[in-house]
C-alpha positions as CSV (number, residue, x, y, z in Angstrom):
1,H,0.3,-0.1,0.0
2,A,1.2,3.6,-1.0
3,P,2.2,4.6,3.0
4,G,1.4,8.5,3.5
5,V,-1.7,8.6,0.7
6,P,-5.3,9.7,2.7
7,K,-7.2,6.4,2.3
8,V,-11.3,6.6,3.3
9,L,-12.9,3.8,4.4
10,V,-16.9,4.2,3.4
11,G,-19.6,1.2,4.5
12,N,-22.0,2.0,1.5
13,R,-25.6,1.2,1.6
14,L,-26.4,2.2,4.9
15,H,-29.8,2.1,4.4
16,L,-29.6,-1.6,4.1
17,A,-28.2,-2.2,7.0
18,F,-30.1,-5.0,8.1
19,K,-27.8,-6.8,5.6
20,R,-24.8,-5.7,7.2
21,Q,-22.3,-8.5,6.5
22,V,-19.3,-6.3,8.6
23,G,-20.2,-5.0,11.8
24,V,-19.9,-1.8,12.5
25,R,-17.0,-1.7,15.4
26,D,-14.8,-4.3,13.0
27,A,-14.8,-1.8,10.5
28,E,-14.4,1.4,13.4
29,A,-11.1,-0.9,13.7
30,Y,-10.3,-2.1,10.6
31,A,-9.9,2.3,9.5
32,A,-8.1,2.8,13.4
33,K,-5.5,0.2,12.6
34,N,-4.7,1.0,9.2
35,R,-5.1,5.0,9.5
36,M,-8.4,5.5,7.9
37,A,-11.2,7.5,8.9
38,F,-14.0,5.8,8.2
39,F,-18.2,7.2,7.0
40,E,-20.6,5.0,6.7
41,V,-22.8,6.4,3.8
42,S,-26.2,6.4,1.5
43,P,-25.8,6.8,-2.0
44,L,-30.1,6.5,-1.7
45,C,-30.4,9.1,0.9
46,D,-27.7,11.4,0.6
47,F,-26.5,10.7,4.4
48,N,-22.8,11.2,4.6
49,I,-21.6,11.5,1.1
50,R,-20.2,15.2,1.0
51,E,-18.6,15.0,4.4
52,S,-16.8,11.4,2.8
53,F,-15.4,13.5,0.4
54,S,-14.4,17.1,1.6
55,E,-13.0,14.4,4.5
56,L,-10.3,13.4,2.1
57,S,-9.9,16.6,0.0
58,R,-8.9,18.2,3.7
59,M,-6.8,15.0,4.0
60,A,-5.2,14.8,0.5
61,L,-4.8,19.3,0.9
62,H,-3.2,18.6,4.5
63,R,-1.2,16.2,3.2
64,N,0.6,18.8,0.7
65,G,1.3,21.2,2.8
66,M,-1.7,23.1,1.3
67,E,-4.7,23.3,4.3
68,R,-4.4,27.3,3.9
69,L,-7.2,25.9,0.8
70,W,-9.3,24.0,2.6
71,R,-12.7,25.9,3.8
72,S,-15.5,24.3,5.9
73,N,-18.6,24.4,4.5
74,K,-20.2,23.9,7.9
């Protein structure tokens, strides 16, 4: 794997959580162990889509010393 490259673990289809194959705690633990951000998203409900991409963008800018370009939309 590429060290230093920002990574985000995305659990897709949160709206189908009842069919979950990987538990949230397992996903969070894996993400923490591998130094990743973790988001559960639902494209159907438009939940956490923008937030996950925003965090990845923020991480990439920070990695490249360009954090001054970051503008939070919160």
